[in-house]
C-alpha positions, 0 to 999 in steps of 0.5 A, a space after each residue: 476496518 481493523 481495530 488493533 494496538 498502534 505502537 505510535 498512539 499507544 492505544 487501540 485504534 482503527 486501521 484502514 487503507 487511505 484512499 485519496 485523490 491520487 488513487 482516484 486519478 490512477 483509477 481513471 488513468 488506467 481505466 479501472 485496472 488500478 482497482 486491482 492494486 488497492 488490496 496492496 495498499 498498507 492499512 494505516 492508523 486513523 489517528 496518526 497515519 502510521 502503517 500497521 506493518 511499521 507498528 508491528 516491526 517496532 513492537 518486534 524490536 525494529 528500529 525507525 532508523 531507515 539507515 539501519 533497517 531499509 524498507 524493502 520496497 519490492 515487497 509492496 510494489 511487486 503486485 503493482 508491477 505485475 498489474 502494470 505489465 499485464 496492462 501493457 500486454 493487454 493494450 499491445 494485444 488490442 492495438 495489434 488487432 
């Protein structure tokens, strides 16, 4: 757990990755391959739930208005997409044997 300043709470709080029932379901559904995606989960404030990236962007002068500053989804999901492609390739290789 990282202890950094949260711009939403205005205090130094802990930040950790939030794992829930959806993560457990994904791990079971993919046979454990989803565990490789966990490092890409954003760290969130344990008090308010704001992602640490969002707090860094706001402290740098960023805006919360998504119409002005859209969130770049491909920065977060590129790793998960690569893992999914590798999983499909592995399953197809096993099924052809």
